[in-house]
C-alpha positions as CSV (number, residue, x, y, z in Angstrom):
1,M,12.0,8.3,80.4
2,S,11.3,11.4,78.5
3,E,14.7,11.0,76.9
4,Q,13.7,7.6,75.6
5,K,10.4,8.9,74.4
6,Q,12.2,11.7,72.4
7,E,14.7,9.3,71.0
8,G,11.9,6.9,69.9
9,E,10.1,9.8,68.2
10,K,13.3,10.9,66.5
11,S,14.0,7.4,65.2
12,G,10.4,7.0,64.2
13,K,10.5,10.3,62.3
14,S,13.9,9.5,60.7
15,L,12.5,6.0,59.7
16,K,9.5,7.6,58.1
17,S,11.7,10.2,56.3
18,L,13.9,7.4,55.1
19,I,10.9,5.4,53.7
20,I,9.5,8.5,52.0
21,I,12.9,9.2,50.4
22,I,13.2,5.6,49.2
23,V,9.6,5.5,47.8
24,G,10.2,8.9,46.1
25,A,13.5,7.7,44.6
26,L,11.7,4.5,43.3
27,V,8.9,6.6,41.8
28,L,11.4,8.8,40.0
29,L,13.4,5.8,38.8
30,A,10.2,4.1,37.4
31,A,9.1,7.4,35.7
32,G,12.6,7.7,34.1
33,A,12.5,4.1,32.9
34,G,9.0,4.6,31.5
35,A,10.0,7.8,29.7
36,T,13.1,6.2,28.3
37,F,11.1,3.2,27.0
38,F,8.4,5.5,25.5
39,F,10.9,7.6,23.6
40,M,13.2,4.7,22.5
41,K,10.2,2.7,21.3
42,G,9.4,5.5,18.8
43,S,12.9,5.6,17.3
44,V,13.8,3.4,14.4
45,T,16.8,1.2,14.4
46,H,18.6,0.0,11.3
47,E,17.1,-3.5,11.7
48,E,13.5,-2.2,11.6
49,K,11.8,-1.8,8.2
50,V,10.3,1.6,7.5
51,E,7.1,1.2,5.4
52,V,6.6,4.0,2.9
53,V,3.0,4.7,1.9
54,V,2.7,5.4,-1.8
55,E,-0.3,7.4,-3.0
56,K,-2.5,5.4,-5.3
57,L,-4.0,7.4,-8.3
58,Y,-6.3,6.5,-11.2
59,F,-5.2,6.8,-14.8
60,D,-8.0,6.7,-17.5
61,M,-6.9,5.7,-21.0
62,G,-8.2,8.6,-23.0
63,K,-9.7,6.7,-25.9
64,P,-11.5,3.3,-25.8
65,L,-9.9,0.3,-27.3
66,V,-11.8,-0.8,-30.4
67,I,-11.2,-4.4,-31.2
68,N,-12.1,-6.4,-34.3
69,F,-12.7,-10.1,-33.5
70,P,-12.1,-12.8,-36.1
71,K,-14.8,-13.7,-38.7
72,G,-17.2,-16.2,-37.3
73,A,-16.8,-15.1,-33.7
74,M,-19.9,-14.4,-31.5
75,A,-19.2,-10.7,-31.8
76,L,-17.5,-8.8,-34.6
77,H,-16.4,-5.7,-32.6
78,G,-15.6,-4.7,-29.1
79,R,-15.2,-1.4,-27.4
80,I,-13.4,-1.4,-24.1
81,T,-12.5,1.6,-21.9
82,L,-9.9,1.0,-19.1
83,S,-8.8,2.7,-15.9
84,F,-5.6,1.8,-14.0
85,L,-5.0,2.2,-10.3
86,A,-1.3,3.2,-10.2
87,E,1.1,3.6,-7.4
88,G,2.5,7.1,-7.4
89,A,2.3,10.1,-9.7
90,E,5.6,9.0,-11.4
91,T,3.9,5.8,-12.5
92,I,1.1,7.8,-14.0
93,E,3.7,9.7,-16.0
94,V,5.3,6.5,-17.2
95,L,1.8,5.2,-18.3
96,K,1.2,8.4,-20.2
97,K,4.6,8.3,-21.9
98,N,4.2,4.6,-22.9
99,E,0.5,4.7,-23.8
100,P,1.1,3.9,-27.5
101,M,2.9,0.7,-26.6
102,I,0.4,-0.2,-24.0
103,R,-2.5,0.4,-26.5
104,N,-0.8,-1.7,-29.1
105,N,-0.2,-4.6,-26.7
106,L,-3.7,-4.5,-25.4
107,L,-5.3,-4.4,-28.9
108,M,-3.2,-7.5,-29.8
109,L,-4.1,-9.3,-26.5
110,I,-7.8,-8.6,-26.6
111,G,-8.1,-9.2,-30.4
112,G,-6.8,-12.7,-29.9
113,Q,-9.4,-13.6,-27.3
114,D,-12.5,-15.7,-27.9
115,A,-15.5,-13.3,-27.9
116,A,-17.8,-16.0,-26.4
117,V,-15.4,-16.4,-23.5
118,L,-15.2,-12.7,-23.0
119,N,-18.9,-12.6,-22.7
120,T,-18.7,-14.5,-19.3
121,H,-17.6,-13.1,-16.0
122,E,-14.8,-15.6,-15.7
123,G,-13.6,-14.6,-19.2
124,K,-13.5,-10.9,-18.3
125,E,-11.7,-11.6,-15.0
126,T,-9.1,-13.7,-16.9
127,L,-8.7,-10.8,-19.4
128,R,-8.3,-8.3,-16.6
129,K,-5.5,-10.3,-15.0
130,A,-3.8,-10.7,-18.4
131,I,-4.0,-6.9,-19.0
132,L,-2.6,-6.2,-15.5
133,D,0.4,-8.5,-16.2
134,N,0.9,-7.0,-19.7
135,V,0.8,-3.4,-18.5
136,N,3.2,-4.2,-15.5
137,D,5.6,-5.9,-18.0
138,V,5.6,-2.7,-20.1
139,L,6.2,-0.5,-17.0
140,K,9.1,-2.8,-15.8
141,K,10.6,-2.9,-19.3
142,M,10.4,0.8,-19.9
143,A,11.0,2.3,-16.5
144,G,12.4,-0.4,-14.3
145,K,11.2,-1.7,-11.0
146,G,9.2,0.6,-8.7
147,H,6.5,1.4,-11.2
148,Q,3.5,-0.7,-11.0
149,V,-0.2,-0.8,-11.7
150,A,-2.2,-2.3,-8.7
151,E,-5.5,-2.8,-10.5
152,I,-7.2,-2.7,-13.9
153,F,-10.8,-1.6,-14.2
154,F,-13.2,-1.9,-17.1
155,T,-15.1,1.3,-17.2
156,S,-17.0,0.2,-20.3
157,F,-17.1,-3.2,-22.0
158,V,-19.3,-3.5,-25.1
159,M,-19.3,-6.3,-27.7
160,Q,-21.4,-6.3,-30.9
């Protein structure tokens, strides 16, 4: 009887040991799978797109644009100062390099506007969009794709 008792204790101990070993192996396997997932999730494959954040900088046109409106218009003169929100320092350099062309185009664009329309919020917003398109066209023409102005801001807008 004592032999059966010892055999039962040995088989109980070996069963407990076997369960502990199996549970330990499963825990290690789960930890390894979790670590593999964690590290592989952070790596970039060729199919994934990598988004590059481009710094946005302001560029102020040094001198205001002075516009002469046609005779008989609500206002005779306009004085507009602009700032551009550009994507990247290289775009700022392209803006500086091409400022004479940009100023010319903007003077022609604004001078052809109806002063009464420019006196409204909607007129200013339409002009802002036209200026944005015009400046981006110059950047694309002179420097190719990749240079772009994100926003145009009127920092002063006076008509007399």
